[in-house]
C-alpha positions as a Markdown table, in Angstrom:
| # | Residue | x | y | z |
|---|---|---|---|---|
| 1 | Unk | 156.9 | 46.2 | 80.2 |
| 2 | Unk | 153.5 | 44.9 | 80.8 |
| 3 | Unk | 152.9 | 47.5 | 83.1 |
| 4 | Unk | 154.2 | 50.7 | 80.1 |
| 5 | Unk | 151.7 | 48.9 | 78.1 |
| 6 | Unk | 148.8 | 48.5 | 80.1 |
| 7 | Unk | 149.5 | 53.0 | 81.3 |
| 8 | Unk | 149.5 | 53.5 | 77.5 |
| 9 | Unk | 146.3 | 51.8 | 77.0 |
| 10 | Unk | 144.3 | 53.6 | 80.2 |
| 11 | Unk | 145.8 | 57.2 | 78.5 |
| 12 | Unk | 144.7 | 56.1 | 75.4 |
| 13 | Unk | 141.1 | 55.2 | 76.1 |
| 14 | Unk | 141.1 | 58.0 | 78.4 |
| 15 | Unk | 141.9 | 60.8 | 75.7 |
| 16 | Unk | 139.5 | 58.9 | 73.0 |
| 17 | Unk | 137.1 | 59.0 | 75.4 |
| 18 | Unk | 137.8 | 63.1 | 76.0 |
| 19 | Unk | 137.9 | 63.5 | 72.5 |
| 20 | Unk | 134.2 | 61.7 | 71.9 |
| 21 | Unk | 132.8 | 63.4 | 75.1 |
| 22 | Unk | 133.9 | 66.9 | 73.0 |
| 23 | Unk | 132.4 | 65.7 | 69.5 |
| 24 | Unk | 129.5 | 64.5 | 70.7 |
| 25 | Unk | 128.5 | 67.6 | 73.0 |
| 26 | Unk | 129.6 | 70.6 | 70.7 |
| 27 | Unk | 128.1 | 73.8 | 71.5 |
| 28 | Unk | 124.8 | 74.3 | 69.8 |
| 29 | Unk | 124.6 | 76.8 | 67.3 |
| 30 | Unk | 123.1 | 80.0 | 67.5 |
| 31 | Unk | 121.5 | 80.9 | 64.5 |
| 32 | Unk | 120.0 | 84.5 | 65.2 |
| 33 | Unk | 123.7 | 85.7 | 65.4 |
| 34 | Unk | 124.7 | 83.6 | 62.4 |
| 35 | Unk | 124.9 | 85.4 | 58.8 |
| 36 | Unk | 122.1 | 84.3 | 56.6 |
| 37 | Unk | 124.1 | 81.9 | 53.4 |
| 38 | Unk | 121.3 | 82.7 | 51.3 |
| 39 | Unk | 119.1 | 85.0 | 50.7 |
| 40 | Unk | 116.0 | 84.2 | 48.7 |
| 41 | Unk | 112.1 | 84.8 | 48.2 |
| 42 | Unk | 109.9 | 81.5 | 48.8 |
| 43 | Unk | 109.1 | 81.1 | 45.4 |
| 44 | Unk | 112.1 | 81.0 | 44.2 |
| 45 | Unk | 113.2 | 78.5 | 46.8 |
| 46 | Unk | 110.1 | 76.5 | 45.6 |
| 47 | Unk | 111.1 | 76.4 | 42.0 |
| 48 | Unk | 114.7 | 75.4 | 42.9 |
| 49 | Unk | 112.9 | 72.4 | 44.9 |
| 50 | Unk | 110.5 | 71.4 | 41.8 |
| 51 | Unk | 113.0 | 71.5 | 39.2 |
| 52 | Unk | 116.2 | 69.7 | 41.2 |
| 53 | Unk | 115.3 | 68.5 | 44.9 |
| 54 | Unk | 118.9 | 66.5 | 45.4 |
| 55 | Unk | 120.9 | 69.8 | 44.0 |
| 56 | Unk | 118.3 | 72.3 | 46.2 |
| 57 | Unk | 118.9 | 69.7 | 49.2 |
| 58 | Unk | 123.1 | 70.2 | 49.0 |
| 59 | Unk | 123.2 | 73.8 | 48.6 |
| 60 | Unk | 120.3 | 74.8 | 51.4 |
| 61 | Unk | 120.0 | 71.9 | 54.3 |
| 62 | Unk | 121.0 | 72.7 | 57.6 |
| 63 | Unk | 122.1 | 76.3 | 56.7 |
| 64 | Unk | 121.0 | 79.3 | 57.7 |
| 65 | Unk | 118.6 | 81.2 | 55.1 |
| 66 | Unk | 117.4 | 84.4 | 54.4 |
| 67 | Unk | 113.5 | 83.9 | 53.3 |
| 68 | Unk | 111.1 | 86.4 | 52.2 |
| 69 | Unk | 107.4 | 86.0 | 51.7 |
| 70 | Unk | 103.5 | 87.5 | 52.4 |
| 71 | Unk | 102.4 | 85.5 | 55.5 |
| 72 | Unk | 99.7 | 83.7 | 54.7 |
| 73 | Unk | 99.1 | 81.7 | 58.3 |
| 74 | Unk | 99.7 | 82.3 | 61.7 |
| 75 | Unk | 99.8 | 79.4 | 64.7 |
| 76 | Unk | 100.4 | 81.2 | 68.2 |
| 77 | Unk | 99.9 | 77.8 | 70.5 |
| 78 | Unk | 103.0 | 76.0 | 67.7 |
| 79 | Unk | 105.1 | 78.9 | 67.4 |
| 80 | Unk | 104.4 | 78.8 | 63.3 |
| 81 | Unk | 104.3 | 81.1 | 60.3 |
| 82 | Unk | 103.6 | 80.0 | 57.0 |
| 83 | Unk | 104.6 | 82.3 | 54.0 |
| 84 | Unk | 103.4 | 81.8 | 50.8 |
| 85 | Unk | 101.2 | 78.5 | 51.4 |
| 86 | Unk | 105.1 | 76.6 | 50.8 |
| 87 | Unk | 107.0 | 77.6 | 53.8 |
| 88 | Unk | 106.6 | 76.7 | 57.6 |
| 89 | Unk | 108.3 | 78.7 | 59.8 |
| 90 | Unk | 108.9 | 77.2 | 63.8 |
| 91 | Unk | 109.8 | 80.6 | 65.8 |
| 92 | Unk | 112.7 | 80.1 | 68.1 |
| 93 | Unk | 110.6 | 82.5 | 70.5 |
| 94 | Unk | 106.9 | 83.2 | 70.9 |
| 95 | Unk | 105.7 | 85.6 | 68.0 |
| 96 | Unk | 105.9 | 89.5 | 68.1 |
| 97 | Unk | 102.5 | 91.3 | 68.3 |
| 98 | Unk | 103.3 | 93.3 | 64.9 |
| 99 | Unk | 103.0 | 89.7 | 62.7 |
| 100 | Unk | 99.5 | 89.7 | 61.1 |
| 101 | Unk | 98.5 | 88.1 | 58.2 |
| 102 | Unk | 99.3 | 88.9 | 54.6 |
| 103 | Unk | 101.9 | 91.7 | 55.6 |
| 104 | Unk | 105.4 | 91.0 | 53.7 |
| 105 | Unk | 108.0 | 89.5 | 55.9 |
| 106 | Unk | 111.2 | 88.8 | 56.3 |
| 107 | Unk | 112.4 | 85.6 | 58.1 |
| 108 | Unk | 116.0 | 84.3 | 59.1 |
| 109 | Unk | 116.1 | 80.5 | 60.2 |
| 110 | Unk | 117.9 | 76.7 | 59.9 |
| 111 | Unk | 116.6 | 75.6 | 56.4 |
| 112 | Unk | 115.5 | 71.8 | 57.5 |
| 113 | Unk | 114.3 | 70.4 | 54.4 |
| 114 | Unk | 111.4 | 70.2 | 51.5 |
| 115 | Unk | 108.2 | 67.7 | 52.2 |
| 116 | Unk | 107.8 | 67.0 | 48.7 |
| 117 | Unk | 104.5 | 65.0 | 49.3 |
| 118 | Unk | 102.5 | 68.1 | 50.4 |
| 119 | Unk | 105.0 | 70.2 | 48.5 |
| 120 | Unk | 106.3 | 72.7 | 51.8 |
| 121 | Unk | 109.6 | 73.9 | 52.6 |
| 122 | Unk | 110.7 | 73.7 | 56.3 |
| 123 | Unk | 112.8 | 76.0 | 58.3 |
| 124 | Unk | 113.0 | 76.1 | 62.4 |
| 125 | Unk | 114.7 | 78.2 | 64.7 |
| 126 | Unk | 113.2 | 81.6 | 62.9 |
| 127 | Unk | 113.7 | 85.0 | 63.8 |
| 128 | Unk | 112.4 | 88.1 | 61.9 |
| 129 | Unk | 115.1 | 89.8 | 59.7 |
| 130 | Unk | 115.4 | 93.4 | 59.4 |
């Protein structure tokens, strides 16, 4: 009886360990291949966060979104593009040569959040959306 209890406990611990391994080490999301849940302009996104940041965070946080705006700054060393002086998008790969300041662009990426102190929106794993 005691032997069955020990073997059962060991099997339970192994099953728990395997379950935790698969929970902790899930596959990474491929944002570039995901469909965007929302498609908005930078100004609309900024307006939503200014009026109700909590509801907007609940709606957009960690979701794949598509955002359109005008490029106002480019940082090639950190692969970052700023749209409408309000949205900072870090590209997954190096930027393409066709990106220039004052050009309208639509990007897709994972929404990271809103910095209310700087009033800046943040996206990572960005890619140019056609």
